[in-house]
Structure formats: C-alpha cells, structure tokens
N, C-alpha and C positions, 0 to 999 in steps of 0.2 A: 262202200262195198260190205255187204252183209257178212258177218263172220261164218255163218254157215254155209255160204255159197262156196262150192267146190270148184277146182279148175275145170272139170269136166262140164259143170253147168255154165261157166263162163265160155268155154269153147262153143258149146251148142248155142248159147245166145248170140255169140259173135258170129257164127255161121249164119244165123237168121238175119242179123242186122247187114251182113254182107250182101245178102240177096237183095236188099231194098236199094231203090235208086237213090243216087246222091241228091241232096236238096240244092237249090240254086246258091252258088257262091260257097259251097262246102268245101273245106280243105282237101287238097289232092293227096290223101293218105288212106292207107288200107282201111276199109270199112270194117267196123267191130273191133277196132284196136285204139286204145288211147295211148299215144306216145308221150313219155315223160323225160325231160332232162333235169338232172338234179345235181347240184353242186353241195356235197356234204361237208361243209367247213367245220373247222375246229370250234368256232365261235358262232357262226351263222349258217344255216342251210337255206338255200334259195331252190326254187322249182318253177319251171315252166312246162306246160302241157299243150298238146295239140288242139285242146278245146278252148284256148286262149287264156286259161288261168296262169297267172304269175304270183307267187307268194313267197314270203321269207319268214323264217322263224329262228330265233336263237337256238343253237344246238345243246339245249339244256333240258333235261328230264328230271322231274322231282316226284318223290313219294312223301306223303304226310308222315311225320315222325311219330305220331301217337294218336290215339282216339281224338283228342282234343283238336289237334290239327286237322284231321279228317272231318270233324264236325264244322270246323271253322271254314274250310275250303270247299266242302261239299263234293270232293272228288278224289278218286283213288289214285290218280295220277295226273301230273300237270306238266305243261311243255312251255318252252320259250320264254317270252317276256313275263307271262303270268308267273311262271315259276322262279324266274329272276326276282320279281317284286316280292315274293313270298318265301324267299330263300331261307330265312330264319326258322321257318316252320317246317322245312322240307329236308329230306336226304336227297341231295343233290348229285347228279351225274352228268358230266360232259363226256359223252362216249368216245369223241374223236379228239380229245384233248392232245396236244403237242402235235397234232396233224397225222398220226401214224396208227390209229386204231390201237391204243395202248393196251387194250385188253386181249389182242390176238395172241400174244406170246408171253407167258408167265415169266420166262427168264428175263426179258428185256423190259417188262412193264413194272416189275417190282411190285405186283399186285398179288394178294392172296387168291386161292381158287374161288372163294365166295365173291370177292371183288371182281374178278375177271366175269364171272357169271353174271353179275349185275350190270356190267358195262355192256355185254352182249345183249342183255334184256333190254337195256336202255336204247341201244343202236336200233334194235328191231322195232321198238315202240316209236322212236323218233322217225324212222322211215315210214312207218304206217301212218303217223300223224301228217307227215309232209305230203303224202300222196292223197290223204283224205282232204287235204287243203285245196287240192285241185278239182274236187267234187266230180269224181268219175261216175259216169251213168252205170247202173246196175247192168251186168251182162257184158260189158266190155273186157277184152283182154288188155292187159297193161304191160307195155313194153317200155323199159327204161334204160337210159344211158346215165351212168353215174361217174362223177369226177373223182379221182384218187390222187394222192401225191405223186409226182412224176416218176419217181423210182421206188415206189411203194413195193415191199416184198411180196412175194407169192402168198404168204400166209395172211398178210394184210388184205390182199385183194379177195381171198377166199373168205375172209371174216366179213368183208362188205357183201359178198354174195349170200352168205348165211343170214346176214340182217335183212336182206330183201326177200327171203323165203316167206310165202304167205301173203305177200302184198303185190309183188310183181310176177308175172307169169314168165317172162323172159328179160334178160339183163345183159348189158355190156358194161365193162369197167374200162375207162380210158384215162389218160393223165388230163389233170385239171387245165394245165396250159394248152394241150391239144385241142380240148373243146373250145376254149377261148378263140384259139386261131381259126378252127374251123367255122365258128359263127361269124368271124370278120372276113371270111374268104382269103385269109392270109396263109395260104398252104404252101408257099414257095418262096425261099430266100427271105425267111423272117426268123425272129428270136422272140419268144415270149417270157416275160418276167411276171409270175403271178405270185403276188405277195399276200398270204392269208394270215390267219392268227397262229397257226402251229408251225407251218413251213413256208419257205419261199421256193417255188418250183421254176426252173428255167428249162426251155425246150426250143430246140432249132428245127424249123420246118424246111423240108427240101422236097416237097411234092409227093410224099409218101407218108404211110403211119410211121410216126417216130419209133426208133429202136432205143435200146437202153442207153447206148452210147450218145444218143442225141439229147439226153435229158439229165438234169442235175437236181437233187432235192437238198435245200439247205435247212439246218435246224434252227434258223433265225428268222423270226417274222413278228407279227403284232404281240404275241405273248411275251416274247423276249424283250421287246421294246418296253412293254409295261413293267416287266421286272426290273429292268434297268433304270427306268423312270422312278419306280417305287424306291429303289436303293439309293439313287442320287438325291431324291427329295428328302428321304429320311435322313441323310447325312447333312444336307443343307439346312434343314427345318426340323431338328430333333423334337421340338416342343409340338410340333402340329400333330393332329390326329387325322389319320386317313386309312383306307383300305386299299387292296388291290383294284377293287371294283370301282372305287372312286377315282384312283388313278386312271383306270381305263377309259372313264368318261371324260376326264379332263383331256386325255390324249386326242380322243375322238373328236373333241369340240376345238381344241386349239392347234393340233400338231402341224409342225412346219420345220423345214430346214434351211430355208433361205436366210440371207443375212440383212434383209431390209429391217427398218425400224419398226418392229412389230412386238407387242408385249402379250404375255399370257399371265393375267392376274386372276387368282381365284381366291374364294373364301373357304377356309378350313377352321375347324374347332381347335381351340387350345384350352384344355380343361373344361370344355363344355361352352366355352365363349367363342364366337366366330371372329376371325381375324383374317386380313386379306394378306396373301403372299404372292410374290413374283415369282413363278415357276418357268420362266422363259429360258434360261440357260440349262437347267437339267432336263427340260422337254427336249430341247433342240438337240442336245448331246445324245440323248437316248434314241431320237429318231434317226440321227446320223449314223449310229453303230451298224445299221443294216447295209450301208452302202459298200464299204470294203468287200465283204463276202459276195455281194452281188457282182461287183466289178471282177472279182477273181473268177466267179463263174462264167461271166460273159467272155472273159479272155480264154478260158479253157475251151468253151463250146466253139468259139470262132477259130481259135488257134489250131484245133484239131480237124478242121474241115478243109474242103477243097479251097485252095487259095483263090481261084478264080471267082469264087462266090462270097468270100468273106466280107468284102466291102459292101455288097448288096444286103447282106444280113444285118449288118451294123446299123445300116441306114433304114432298116425295117424292124426296129426293135419296139415291141408292144409292152407297156407297163399295165398290169391288170391287178384284179383283187382289191381287197379293202385298203391295203397298205398303199396302193396307188394315189390314194387320196390325201397323202401326206403333202402338204403344199411345198412345192419346190424340189420334190425328191427327183422328178424327171431331169430337171436341169442340173442338180448335184451329180447325178450318175453321167450326164454327158460331159460335165466338166472333168470328172475323174477318169473318163475314158479318152480325154484329149491327148494324152501322151502316147496312146496306143492308136492314134489315128482318128479318134472321135467316133461318135455314134448319133443317130437321129431317133428320138424316142417319141412315141405316140401313145397317149393315154386313152383307154377304152372309155366309151361314152358312158356306159353302164356298169360300173364296177360290180354292183350288187348282183346283176343277173347276166353278166357276159358269159360266165361258165355254164349256167343253166341254159340259156338261149343256144349256145354253141351245141351242147349235149342233146338238146331237143331237135335241133337242125340235123344233127348226125343220126339221131334215132329215125327220123323221117326218111333219111337217104339211105340207110343201110340195107343191103339184100338179106332175105330170110335166113340165109345159111350162117350168117355172122352172129346170129342170136344165140344166147346161151339159155336153154330152157330150166326153169327152176321146178323142181318136183319134190 
C-alpha cells in the first residue's frame, strides 16, 4: 500500500473493483475488500488474509543504535527474526510485552512518556509490517479483526485501534480465545484455554458473543515460564552462562511436563568453555507452574455457569496458543481436574495460526454495521 494513498483513493478504487465480475473460483467475499485476521501476540504475530496469505513474525521492532549500526544493517527499522538476530545493534521494543499493551497506561506500565510513545510507534509499525506481509493489492479496502487478551481493559483496546490507524480502514477487536473458537466452529458448550507469551486467556462459549463474565485473563504464560526456568537454572547451575533468550530457545525445543523417562540436555558455556547440563527438572518444574492457575480458572468459569451445561463444557475444552505445544500439558490439566469430575481436552491443530484463522473467518462473516471505521 503506497504511503500517499488516501482512504478516499482506496474507497474509489474499491468501488471500481466491486463492479468487476468475480473470477472463476474467487472467494465469496465482498469485492474491493481484503479481509485480514491478526493475532497480535506478545512474542509472535500471525496474520491470515482473504487472498490466501498466511505469515508470522516475531512481535519485535528495532531501530539502529547509531550511524554505524545503520550502515551495517542498511535500514532505519527492522522487524521480527531479523531484529532478534541483530538485537545487540538495535534499540529493541516488544510493544505487546506482558500481553496487555504495556504502553497504553503510564500508571500501570511504569514507563516514561518517551518510552510509552516509542511503544505506540512500535505497535503501529508492527501492524503496518504485518499487513504488508499479506501483500495487499493497491486500491483494496482493508478490514481487519484483531485478537486481544480476553479481558483487556478499554484503554488497551483503544490503544490497539490507534495502532491500526493508517493501515486498516475498518477494524474489530475480539478476544483471542473467541477467535480460536470461531475458527473451529466451537461456538457452544465449549471452553478455550489460549496460552500465549504474556497471558493465558480462558473463555467459555455458549452460542453468543462472550461477555466479560465469560472470560478470564491470567498474567501467567510463556514469559513467566521463561523467567521461572531462568531462575531455577541459575540456582541449580550458578557457574553456567546463559541469557533469557537462550532459556526461551531451550524451552521451545524441549518443553514437557509428563513423567516419562525423557531428558533435556543442553550445552552452555562456563567461562567461555562449552559444557553439557541436564536441565530436565528445572524445565519441567517451570512448565508445570502454569497448571494450578489454569485449573482454578476452569473451575471458576464452569462453576458459575448453568449446571445443566457444565459437563458439556468440560468435555469440550480446547487448548490453544504457543503454550499448548508443551508436551503432556493437556494430560496434566485433565489429571488435575479429575477431583472436580474431569475434563476432556482437545489441542488445536495449528497453534501458530488458530487465532488468525478464526479472526479471518469472523471478518468474512461479519455484517457491515459491526465494523468500526478508522479515520
């Protein structure tokens, strides 16, 4: 999308495209409009669009630290894995860190006004970059559905809308677990557990758009597992040298919670010399730490619902998000729920794109009056 192209230009182009006959096999969506589903995750952002594009990028934005960095990298701004690989030469920002748009409120974020402004800028740039990855044709109106934490505050949702201005023409913000459920057609008598990097979101589905009482957001997720794993590893092997990023990579490669005879052995430097370390127990302990809060959330959502439908919900529990890939987590939650009558958990097939796919499906299905125009 050209920077100089205005909303009026796109509207006129969209009207012209709408008058053209549909090509054979073309998707049954409104002509002149590109629908986009986006899961703006704390660690990764995924996007699915009605032109068939599906992409993912790390939710990281970086600016060169100085003229030397700028000359080395040849860019004024860098995103995703490229920014992650060159992080020592960049001023890095994760605009959705901790899962709740930390820049949206200075009182709760603990950031200076300058830092808040930088997070806002990073969010806008990340959204623009993610949509560009979908390769929208010039002249298309862009309608997007974005996932947010289940009980994100009004100011956080408004911050999301602000980040979309200049990129989207119309936007809807929905809870991330609702988007997952919509994509799976699990809209009734189901519960979604969506484990991201910054938050774990739970949402019960009962045939209508979920209300606030149907949703819970927990401040424990992938980042908190990383932090606990880091501290446990530091305590067990004080001589080893490692960073939080190295710990995250170990977790993503080996993470499990089951009790089978499986080992996680990694190589870490000690005074610059590589040595092997068995990290099985601290890794397992860190991964298990998210189970009790999830079980408590499940009990709360089910226990406050119509008793006739409680058992159906528990037997239709969906585990989604990056955290769903922890081996054995579904079975451990089922075991923890046995004293409350048990539950049956189904893991999503595509944890990376489940939220974006559902958001795209919702975008294509929504009537015009539900869209909020950005001007």
